[in-house]
Backbone as ProteinMPNN parsed JSONL, in Angstrom:
{"seq_chain_A": "MTKRVLFIDDEETIQKVVQFGIHMAVGWDVMTASSGPTGIETAQTEQPDVILLDVMMPDMDGIATFKALQSHPETEHIPVIFLTAKAQTSEKRQFNDLGVSGVITKPFNSLDLPDQIARILHWQI", "coords_chain_A": {"N_chain_A": [[80.701, 105.115, 99.048], [83.053, 104.118, 96.396], [86.421, 104.458, 96.759], [88.82, 106.063, 94.692], [91.901, 105.393, 93.471], [94.988, 106.641, 92.254], [97.978, 105.449, 90.878], [101.187, 106.042, 90.375], [103.95, 104.805, 88.882], [106.93, 103.605, 87.456], [107.355, 100.913, 87.045], [105.974, 98.187, 85.985], [105.404, 95.75, 87.011], [105.066, 96.316, 89.879], [103.051, 98.108, 89.739], [100.966, 96.279, 88.985], [100.933, 94.553, 91.228], [100.215, 96.355, 93.301], [97.669, 97.321, 92.427], [96.17, 95.011, 92.332], [96.263, 94.132, 94.999], [95.105, 96.303, 96.563], [92.544, 96.33, 95.443], [91.651, 93.728, 96.146], [91.808, 93.816, 98.754], [90.143, 95.961, 99.616], [88.413, 96.697, 97.561], [88.715, 99.128, 96.259], [89.006, 101.346, 93.315], [91.723, 101.236, 91.11], [93.886, 103.112, 89.165], [96.437, 103.22, 87.06], [99.731, 104.9, 86.254], [102.491, 105.203, 84.077], [104.446, 107.204, 84.078], [105.493, 110.344, 85.107], [104.296, 112.508, 83.673], [102.234, 111.292, 82.406], [100.863, 110.456, 84.617], [100.093, 113.073, 85.639], [98.425, 113.975, 83.681], [96.185, 111.928, 83.836], [95.373, 112.244, 86.354], [94.178, 115.059, 86.219], [92.176, 114.274, 84.421], [90.798, 112.295, 85.512], [90.515, 112.822, 88.423], [91.141, 111.485, 90.974], [90.745, 110.13, 94.371], [93.079, 109.852, 95.889], [96.646, 109.877, 95.277], [98.997, 107.701, 94.807], [102.511, 108.012, 94.697], [105.464, 107.18, 93.086], [108.939, 107.759, 94.103], [111.329, 107.568, 92.746], [111.766, 107.654, 89.599], [112.418, 107.592, 86.214], [113.403, 110.312, 83.898], [110.937, 112.287, 84.695], [110.97, 112.81, 87.967], [109.411, 111.667, 91.18], [109.331, 113.848, 92.838], [109.332, 116.127, 91.194], [107.05, 115.514, 89.689], [105.088, 115.609, 91.782], [105.505, 118.398, 92.499], [104.469, 119.593, 90.016], [101.896, 118.643, 90.094], [100.792, 119.924, 92.171], [100.985, 122.6, 91.134], [98.926, 122.828, 89.441], [95.602, 123.845, 89.271], [93.463, 121.871, 89.094], [94.483, 119.628, 90.239], [95.661, 120.271, 92.585], [94.44, 119.942, 95.157], [94.293, 117.133, 95.479], [95.162, 114.567, 97.735], [98.508, 113.408, 97.992], [100.678, 110.615, 98.372], [103.824, 109.582, 98.922], [105.564, 106.74, 97.709], [108.483, 105.126, 98.533], [111.738, 103.734, 98.54], [113.553, 105.16, 99.79], [114.142, 105.558, 102.933], [115.223, 107.015, 104.889], [115.367, 109.13, 107.909], [115.81, 111.793, 107.598], [115.077, 112.098, 104.787], [112.562, 111.496, 104.602], [111.408, 113.452, 106.1], [112.214, 115.717, 104.542], [110.672, 114.985, 102.29], [107.927, 115.39, 103.473], [108.248, 117.956, 104.157], [107.912, 119.165, 101.664], [105.252, 118.947, 101.421], [103.6, 116.729, 100.992], [101.143, 114.283, 101.79], [101.715, 112.025, 103.072], [104.169, 109.329, 103.711], [105.03, 106.128, 102.398], [107.067, 103.487, 103.049], [108.915, 101.567, 100.821], [110.008, 98.033, 100.782], [106.702, 97.064, 100.653], [103.515, 95.658, 101.893], [101.108, 94.937, 99.661], [98.468, 94.336, 100.224], [98.176, 95.432, 102.757], [98.244, 98.251, 102.173], [95.937, 99.736, 101.815], [95.152, 100.104, 104.369], [97.141, 101.668, 105.472], [97.022, 103.871, 103.918], [94.567, 104.947, 104.588], [95.092, 105.293, 107.299], [96.854, 107.424, 107.072], [95.253, 109.5, 105.765], [93.283, 109.686, 107.202], [90.807, 108.222, 106.894], [87.871, 106.193, 106.833], [87.581, 102.708, 106.674]], "CA_chain_A": [[81.352, 105.241, 97.603], [84.463, 103.385, 96.174], [87.728, 105.191, 96.531], [89.665, 105.835, 93.594], [93.381, 105.639, 93.789], [95.988, 106.751, 91.057], [99.132, 104.893, 91.39], [102.223, 106.482, 89.383], [105.272, 104.055, 89.037], [107.403, 103.289, 86.078], [107.553, 99.436, 87.189], [104.612, 97.543, 85.729], [104.967, 94.623, 88.127], [104.762, 96.997, 91.017], [101.7, 98.574, 89.385], [99.968, 95.052, 89.074], [100.831, 94.044, 92.611], [99.503, 97.326, 94.048], [96.396, 97.357, 91.895], [95.604, 93.743, 92.691], [96.213, 94.194, 96.442], [94.267, 97.031, 96.975], [91.336, 95.709, 94.943], [91.338, 92.54, 96.874], [91.569, 94.179, 100.055], [89.117, 96.917, 99.878], [87.588, 96.879, 96.337], [88.925, 100.452, 95.558], [89.316, 101.301, 91.954], [93.153, 101.63, 91.065], [94.42, 103.396, 87.976], [98.082, 103.297, 86.917], [100.333, 105.554, 85.234], [104.055, 104.806, 84.194], [105.387, 108.087, 84.212], [104.995, 111.613, 85.849], [103.438, 113.261, 82.553], [100.981, 110.48, 82.035], [100.185, 110.472, 85.727], [99.424, 114.207, 85.831], [97.265, 114.109, 82.821], [95.324, 111.097, 84.589], [94.95, 113.014, 87.691], [93.47, 115.986, 85.802], [90.859, 113.992, 83.999], [89.973, 111.334, 86.413], [90.234, 113.344, 89.718], [91.17, 110.483, 91.899], [90.778, 110.569, 95.749], [94.562, 109.977, 96.489], [97.686, 109.661, 94.215], [100.297, 107.101, 95.436], [103.763, 108.44, 93.786], [106.868, 106.643, 93.369], [109.661, 108.955, 94.205], [112.506, 107.385, 91.863], [111.273, 107.289, 88.207], [113.193, 108.293, 85.113], [112.772, 111.497, 83.321], [110.354, 113.216, 85.738], [110.886, 112.032, 89.352], [108.237, 112.095, 91.866], [109.212, 115.179, 93.446], [108.879, 116.999, 90.045], [105.632, 115.125, 89.344], [104.337, 116.415, 92.898], [105.289, 120.0, 92.241], [103.678, 119.778, 88.879], [100.577, 118.365, 90.467], [100.583, 121.147, 93.137], [100.895, 123.774, 90.537], [97.646, 122.848, 88.694], [94.245, 123.947, 90.18], [92.656, 120.723, 88.971], [94.955, 118.519, 90.967], [96.423, 120.691, 93.859], [93.652, 119.383, 96.146], [94.321, 115.724, 95.741], [96.367, 114.213, 98.564], [99.5, 112.581, 97.374], [101.369, 109.793, 99.38], [105.004, 109.146, 98.355], [106.059, 105.393, 98.052], [109.83, 105.095, 98.319], [112.716, 102.839, 99.205], [114.237, 106.186, 100.649], [113.568, 105.383, 104.169], [115.974, 107.768, 105.946], [114.47, 110.087, 108.369], [115.947, 113.146, 106.824], [114.546, 111.883, 103.478], [111.081, 111.585, 104.827], [111.31, 114.916, 106.687], [112.148, 116.497, 103.296], [109.344, 114.872, 101.5], [107.038, 115.87, 104.279], [108.281, 119.453, 104.118], [107.302, 119.522, 100.345], [103.602, 119.054, 101.488], [102.944, 115.465, 100.696], [100.234, 113.587, 102.765], [102.415, 110.884, 103.899], [105.16, 108.652, 103.093], [104.9, 104.902, 102.728], [108.167, 102.947, 102.521], [109.16, 100.232, 100.074], [108.871, 97.377, 100.208], [105.336, 97.032, 101.424], [102.365, 94.565, 101.619], [100.038, 95.55, 99.094], [97.143, 94.324, 101.064], [98.033, 96.457, 103.726], [98.41, 99.567, 101.66], [94.521, 100.442, 102.138], [95.026, 100.624, 105.825], [98.283, 102.692, 105.57], [96.454, 105.029, 103.168], [93.198, 105.255, 105.543], [95.538, 105.97, 108.599], [97.331, 108.893, 106.643], [94.238, 110.335, 105.347], [92.008, 109.726, 108.257], [89.728, 107.722, 106.232], [87.142, 104.985, 107.514], [87.383, 101.622, 105.752]], "C_chain_A": [[82.693, 104.823, 97.533], [85.417, 104.352, 96.057], [88.272, 105.144, 95.25], [91.0, 106.42, 93.687], [94.171, 105.8, 92.29], [97.367, 106.343, 91.523], [100.31, 105.14, 90.222], [103.547, 105.815, 89.888], [105.588, 103.56, 87.793], [107.579, 101.704, 86.048], [106.098, 98.757, 87.008], [104.31, 96.42, 86.754], [104.664, 95.399, 89.401], [103.18, 97.419, 90.823], [100.596, 97.446, 89.658], [99.692, 94.646, 90.462], [99.841, 95.094, 93.51], [98.051, 97.328, 93.588], [95.714, 96.178, 92.472], [95.378, 93.687, 94.372], [95.232, 95.14, 96.957], [92.889, 96.692, 96.614], [90.503, 94.531, 95.783], [91.033, 92.858, 98.216], [90.416, 94.965, 100.491], [88.165, 97.064, 98.861], [87.801, 98.366, 95.889], [89.449, 100.356, 94.128], [90.908, 101.895, 91.885], [93.501, 101.799, 89.675], [95.754, 103.492, 88.017], [98.534, 104.317, 85.77], [101.684, 105.35, 85.302], [105.037, 105.879, 84.18], [104.767, 109.347, 84.748], [103.992, 112.338, 84.761], [102.307, 112.758, 82.589], [100.126, 110.573, 83.29], [99.336, 111.791, 86.114], [98.319, 114.441, 84.996], [95.945, 113.133, 83.387], [94.708, 111.819, 85.542], [94.014, 114.187, 87.245], [92.128, 115.471, 85.262], [90.19, 113.017, 84.746], [89.631, 111.76, 87.841], [90.103, 112.21, 90.856], [91.23, 110.876, 93.431], [91.978, 110.55, 96.368], [95.374, 109.694, 95.332], [98.796, 108.997, 95.117], [101.515, 107.23, 94.223], [104.935, 107.757, 94.165], [107.693, 107.849, 93.37], [110.742, 108.707, 93.082], [111.944, 106.878, 90.609], [112.273, 108.025, 87.181], [112.614, 109.318, 84.597], [112.158, 112.446, 84.422], [110.206, 112.432, 87.09], [109.625, 112.375, 90.016], [108.057, 113.424, 92.578], [108.772, 116.114, 92.41], [107.498, 116.755, 89.719], [104.812, 115.923, 90.475], [104.222, 117.728, 92.753], [104.289, 120.36, 91.254], [102.133, 119.648, 89.298], [99.972, 119.577, 91.345], [100.411, 122.37, 92.434], [99.582, 123.868, 89.548], [96.316, 122.941, 89.596], [93.4, 122.833, 90.011], [93.238, 119.563, 89.799], [95.602, 118.931, 92.445], [95.529, 120.345, 95.233], [93.768, 117.983, 96.542], [95.624, 115.337, 96.66], [97.141, 113.117, 97.779], [100.419, 111.881, 98.485], [102.706, 109.278, 98.617], [105.207, 107.72, 98.75], [107.51, 105.256, 97.701], [110.665, 104.185, 99.062], [113.625, 103.777, 99.962], [113.777, 106.386, 101.963], [114.277, 106.331, 105.187], [115.041, 108.716, 106.481], [114.495, 111.485, 107.811], [115.193, 113.123, 105.543], [112.953, 112.212, 103.647], [110.615, 112.977, 105.454], [111.347, 115.94, 105.481], [110.88, 116.426, 102.479], [107.951, 115.443, 102.11], [106.983, 117.505, 104.218], [107.934, 119.843, 102.802], [105.663, 119.763, 100.45], [102.898, 117.843, 101.074], [102.116, 115.096, 101.962], [100.879, 112.928, 103.553], [103.447, 110.283, 102.914], [105.102, 107.124, 103.542], [106.193, 104.203, 102.228], [108.045, 101.582, 101.878], [110.119, 99.3, 100.866], [107.621, 97.417, 101.223], [104.466, 95.882, 101.124], [101.334, 95.343, 100.975], [98.667, 95.48, 99.477], [97.042, 95.05, 102.238], [97.997, 97.976, 103.488], [96.962, 100.3, 102.159], [94.633, 100.949, 103.519], [95.978, 101.659, 106.145], [97.701, 104.041, 104.942], [95.331, 105.636, 104.111], [93.876, 105.853, 106.775], [96.2, 107.203, 108.165], [96.42, 109.865, 106.414], [93.138, 110.415, 106.246], [90.721, 109.324, 107.624], [89.175, 106.457, 106.929], [87.211, 103.967, 106.458], [86.535, 100.787, 106.291]], "O_chain_A": [[83.482, 105.082, 98.442], [85.234, 105.178, 95.164], [88.174, 104.067, 94.662], [91.25, 107.603, 93.916], [93.888, 105.08, 91.332], [97.859, 106.885, 92.513], [100.301, 104.427, 89.219], [104.13, 106.095, 90.935], [104.717, 103.113, 87.047], [107.959, 101.222, 84.981], [105.221, 98.843, 87.868], [103.198, 96.21, 87.24], [103.754, 94.861, 90.03], [102.28, 97.112, 91.604], [99.593, 97.606, 90.353], [98.561, 94.42, 90.895], [98.922, 94.721, 94.239], [97.207, 97.337, 94.485], [94.674, 96.368, 93.101], [94.356, 93.213, 94.869], [94.489, 94.726, 97.847], [92.041, 96.77, 97.503], [89.299, 94.406, 96.009], [90.126, 92.288, 98.823], [89.79, 94.731, 101.525], [87.073, 97.542, 99.17], [86.971, 98.799, 95.091], [90.204, 99.452, 93.77], [91.245, 102.884, 92.536], [93.465, 100.816, 88.936], [96.273, 103.868, 89.068], [97.952, 104.532, 84.707], [102.209, 105.291, 86.414], [106.246, 105.661, 84.249], [103.54, 109.4, 84.834], [102.885, 112.7, 85.159], [101.313, 113.462, 82.769], [98.908, 110.733, 83.21], [98.253, 111.765, 86.698], [97.322, 115.025, 85.421], [94.804, 113.594, 83.355], [93.49, 111.995, 85.51], [93.002, 114.314, 87.934], [91.079, 116.053, 85.537], [88.972, 112.909, 84.608], [88.69, 111.25, 88.449], [89.083, 112.078, 91.533], [91.768, 111.946, 93.715], [92.075, 111.194, 97.413], [94.787, 109.248, 94.345], [99.395, 109.614, 95.997], [101.463, 106.691, 93.118], [105.379, 107.714, 95.312], [107.33, 108.866, 92.778], [111.062, 109.716, 92.453], [111.645, 105.686, 90.546], [112.845, 109.059, 87.526], [111.394, 109.432, 84.71], [112.858, 113.295, 84.974], [109.388, 111.523, 87.229], [108.85, 113.216, 89.561], [106.992, 113.977, 92.85], [107.864, 116.897, 92.689], [106.762, 117.712, 89.475], [103.98, 116.773, 90.157], [103.137, 118.305, 92.827], [103.413, 121.201, 91.453], [101.276, 120.433, 88.894], [98.85, 120.058, 91.184], [99.743, 123.249, 92.979], [99.295, 124.915, 88.966], [96.081, 122.156, 90.515], [92.488, 122.764, 90.835], [92.525, 118.589, 90.039], [95.97, 118.106, 93.281], [96.056, 120.53, 96.33], [93.451, 117.585, 97.663], [96.785, 115.673, 96.427], [96.647, 112.202, 97.119], [100.859, 112.554, 99.418], [102.532, 108.522, 97.661], [105.073, 107.395, 99.929], [107.767, 105.272, 96.497], [110.322, 103.86, 100.199], [114.439, 103.285, 100.743], [113.034, 107.341, 102.189], [113.832, 106.362, 106.334], [114.083, 109.137, 105.833], [113.511, 112.194, 107.597], [114.651, 114.177, 105.21], [112.296, 113.001, 102.968], [109.503, 113.46, 105.24], [110.575, 116.899, 105.458], [110.199, 117.369, 102.077], [107.037, 115.869, 101.404], [105.953, 118.18, 104.227], [107.599, 121.025, 102.73], [104.992, 120.536, 99.767], [101.695, 117.886, 100.816], [102.402, 115.575, 103.059], [100.742, 113.114, 104.762], [103.595, 110.57, 101.726], [105.116, 106.802, 104.73], [106.441, 104.3, 101.026], [107.3, 100.675, 102.251], [110.986, 99.814, 101.574], [107.675, 97.769, 102.401], [104.693, 95.182, 100.138], [100.735, 96.256, 101.544], [97.816, 96.317, 99.178], [95.946, 95.305, 102.739], [97.774, 98.805, 104.37], [96.973, 101.336, 102.825], [94.259, 102.082, 103.821], [95.711, 102.494, 107.008], [97.921, 105.141, 105.45], [95.312, 106.851, 104.308], [93.352, 106.831, 107.31], [96.106, 108.134, 108.964], [96.643, 111.02, 106.776], [92.166, 111.145, 106.053], [89.686, 109.972, 107.781], [89.942, 105.725, 107.553], [86.905, 104.323, 105.32], [86.203, 99.767, 105.686]]}, "name": "protein", "num_of_chains": 1, "seq": "MTKRVLFIDDEETIQKVVQFGIHMAVGWDVMTASSGPTGIETAQTEQPDVILLDVMMPDMDGIATFKALQSHPETEHIPVIFLTAKAQTSEKRQFNDLGVSGVITKPFNSLDLPDQIARILHWQI"}
């Protein structure tokens, strides 16, 4: 069965690169959302297998979005992986302490993302 990925990021260019890269590499379906509130709504209705979440977004950042996802019974079970330029060890530790499934550092190669996601979530590709 094809994996379904929700990518929440405010930058449309990055959305397209990730969507194209993942689809080309492994054929997974990638849905996108440009804000935290839209991402939460999409996650509730679409029930993706994983959520890739940008940390730095205007209005509702990735941390607030993650906490909101965790507070809803419909979305609390969905693994969330942060995508972030904040690569300091202390920041990664802070993100992991929140309960995210993993952290992928920007910049990244979109064709390598499925392997990174699979490694974090112990999926077979």
